[in-house]
C-alpha positions, -999 to 999 in steps of 0.1 A, spaced: 52 533 -145 59 524 -108 32 529 -82 35 561 -62 49 555 -26 23 570 -3 37 555 30 52 588 42 24 610 28 1 630 51 -33 613 52 -67 619 66 -71 605 102 -102 598 121 -92 626 145 -96 651 116 -133 646 120 -135 649 158 -144 686 160 -112 695 178 -78 711 169 -71 687 140 -106 695 125 -99 732 129 -65 728 112 -80 707 83 -105 734 76 -81 763 80 -53 749 60 -69 727 33 -106 735 28 -115 771 35 -87 790 18 -95 779 -18 -132 784 -13 -132 815 10 -158 843 4 -178 866 26 -206 841 31 -184 812 40 -158 832 59 -176 834 93 -179 796 93 -212 798 111 -238 770 111 -258 789 85 -249 814 58 -271 845 57 -279 856 22 -298 886 9 -325 875 -16 -345 894 -42 -383 894 -44 -395 865 -65 -390 827 -65 -361 806 -55 -350 772 -69 -335 748 -44 -318 715 -53 -296 689 -36 -274 660 -49 -248 634 -37 -217 623 -56 -201 589 -52 -180 586 -84 -152 561 -87 -124 568 -95 -123 602 -78 -105 617 -108 -109 609 -145 -101 623 -179 -117 657 -180 -127 661 -144 -130 648 -108 -156 644 -81 -152 680 -71 -159 695 -105 -187 670 -109 -204 681 -76 -204 718 -85 -215 712 -121 -242 687 -112 -259 711 -88 -254 742 -110 -269 724 -140 -299 712 -120 -306 748 -111 -300 761 -146 -325 738 -163 -352 748 -136 -347 774 -151 -329 794 -125 -298 816 -122 -275 797 -98 -262 818 -69 -248 797 -40 -240 761 -30 -235 742 2 -207 716 3 -206 686 26 -175 664 25 -175 628 39 -138 618 39 -125 583 44 -96 578 68 -64 573 49 -72 596 20 -40 615 11 -42 651 20 -28 660 -15 -58 643 -31 -82 664 -9 -63 696 -17 -65 688 -55 -103 682 -53 -110 713 -31 -90 734 -56 -111 719 -84 -143 728 -65 -131 764 -61 -121 767 -97 -153 753 -110 -174 775 -87 -156 806 -101 -162 793 -137 -199 789 -129 -202 822 -111 -214 808 -78 -201 808 -42 -197 780 -17 -217 796 10 -217 769 38 -206 733 44 -197 705 66 -169 679 70 -170 644 84 -144 616 85 -154 579 85 -133 548 91 -111 533 65 -130 513 39 -163 528 49 -163 560 28 -153 552 -8 -124 577 -4 -146 608 -6 -183 614 -9 -196 649 -16 -231 662 -11 -241 696 -24 -272 718 -23 -278 749 -43 -301 778 -46 -309 801 -75 -332 829 -86 -359 817 -110 -359 834 -144 -387 859 -149 -411 855 -177 -402 819 -185 -432 796 -190 -423 760 -186 -450 733 -185 -455 699 -201 -489 711 -213 -472 736 -236 -452 708 -254 -469 693 -284 -466 678 -319 -442 697 -341 -419 709 -313 -382 703 -319 -357 685 -297 -321 699 -296 -291 684 -279 -264 709 -270 -234 686 -280 -219 652 -283 -234 626 -259 -221 598 -237 -187 613 -230 -189 615 -192 -201 580 -185 -177 564 -210 -147 585 -197 -153 574 -161 -158 537 -171 -126 537 -192 -107 550 -162 -117 522 -139 -93 494 -130 -97 466 -154 -115 487 -180 -87 513 -188 -74 516 -223 -58 543 -244 -84 568 -255 -88 605 -262 -122 604 -245 -127 630 -218 -157 637 -196 -179 666 -207 -185 678 -172 -191 715 -173 -214 742 -158 -243 749 -183 -257 780 -167 -240 805 -191 -249 785 -222 -285 783 -210 -285 821 -204 -276 826 -240 -306 806 -251 -330 828 -232 -314 859 -246 -326 848 -280 -363 853 -270 -371 818 -283 -401 799 -271 -381 773 -250 -406 749 -234 -383 723 -217 -348 719 -205 -332 688 -189 -296 677 -183 -293 641 -195 -273 626 -166 -281 590 -154 -302 573 -180 -288 595 -207 -306 610 -237 -328 579 -238 -340 584 -202 -349 621 -208 -368 614 -240 -387 584 -226 -398 606 -196 -408 633 -220 -429 610 -242 -446 595 -212 -453 628 -195 -466 647 -226 -485 619 -243 -466 627 -276 -442 604 -295 -407 614 -304 -389 606 -336 -352 606 -330 -328 607 -360 -298 584 -354 -277 603 -380 -284 636 -363 -275 626 -327 -240 641 -321 -216 614 -311 -178 614 -315 -161 585 -333 -141 577 -301 -173 577 -280 -190 554 -305 -160 530 -305 -157 530 -267 -194 523 -263 -191 494 -287 -161 480 -268 -180 482 -235 -213 469 -250 -232 500 -241 -258 521 -260 -246 557 -261 -282 569 -258 -284 555 -223 -250 567 -210 -248 597 -186 -237 632 -196 -226 660 -173 -222 689 -197 -251 687 -221 -287 699 -221 -318 686 -239 -340 715 -252 -375 714 -265 -384 745 -285 -411 756 -309 -402 747 -344 -402 784 -356 -374 791 -330 -352 761 -335 -327 777 -357 -323 806 -333 -316 783 -304 -292 762 -325 -273 794 -335 -270 805 -299 -257 770 -289 -231 772 -317 -219 806 -304 -209 791 -270 -179 768 -265 -201 742 -248 -226 741 -277 -204 739 -308 -217 704 -317 -254 711 -309 -279 696 -333 -316 691 -339 -321 654 -331 -358 649 -333 -394 661 -333 -425 654 -313 -454 638 -331 -490 628 -324 -484 591 -330 -500 568 -304 -492 552 -281 -465 577 -270 -430 562 -278 -395 573 -286 -385 558 -320 -350 559 -333 -349 563 -371 -319 542 -378 -292 547 -405 -304 515 -422 -339 530 -426 -356 511 -399 -372 521 -366 -362 510 -331 -380 518 -299 -358 537 -274 -365 529 -237 -350 542 -205 -325 517 -191 -340 491 -168 -314 496 -140 -281 513 -135 -258 501 -163 -229 523 -151 -228 525 -113 -209 552 -94 -204 576 -123 -218 606 -106 
């Protein structure tokens, strides 16, 4: 396949970020139309939102993924899902996001259009609006193509009692689906690491799946999306913070054959690889089957599984019960094994 000729393609210029006529045209022609709604439409410095009595969750994140598009998603879908999922595990009902785009001079306008359309599509999927935003342009080779920062607000769910003090021996750990697919898909797409694979990122908004879980009435004690640091990072934090050990069953951890093979080729432990469409759930043992059934009824939870249990063993560790019948201590990664994947 020959490289695409972009020499005559419309590109982002420094003047697009100057606040003048070219900025106005960039917003009016390429950014606002796909995202437009009654909150964003006025393009004021702040969006004015009605809120219900109660508590609000507020989160923010930045996204620097390379490449900007990969099998199963792109930086725009990732930005929406990452913020929606942080709210959903709070647990809150996501309502609105802000969107800040830092665009590098020279980015093809068609690439920007594709990513903004992806943002709009994913926001509709999640049931949120882009309420406000900002656009900046930086010089060539100073912006990684495109950097996105999002913030989000959501309404806290009534009657949900989260707290590490409620988690104890006998509670069950559930993972909502196959792990490691996002990080491995991004790495396989990078120059020098690309190879033929069916692997796609799992990036998806989890708020509807999580809503199903609460509809069961189960005693859900903890939710976390296992992004950087993967499943290992979440469970290591949980053991440290609760003072309980966790026994993790290697055979039970959902992992596709292609993800296992890809991790082996890259020399990575799937337990430490980032996910962007999975949730780790801690639930009372008596309610585990109800939660599992609710996961299986949702397209994003079809491969959900009970993967472990909390125990009183001291000191608090995460131990993997291996297929060979041994035990291996699972630790959070020391540094960032996969840079710029989210």
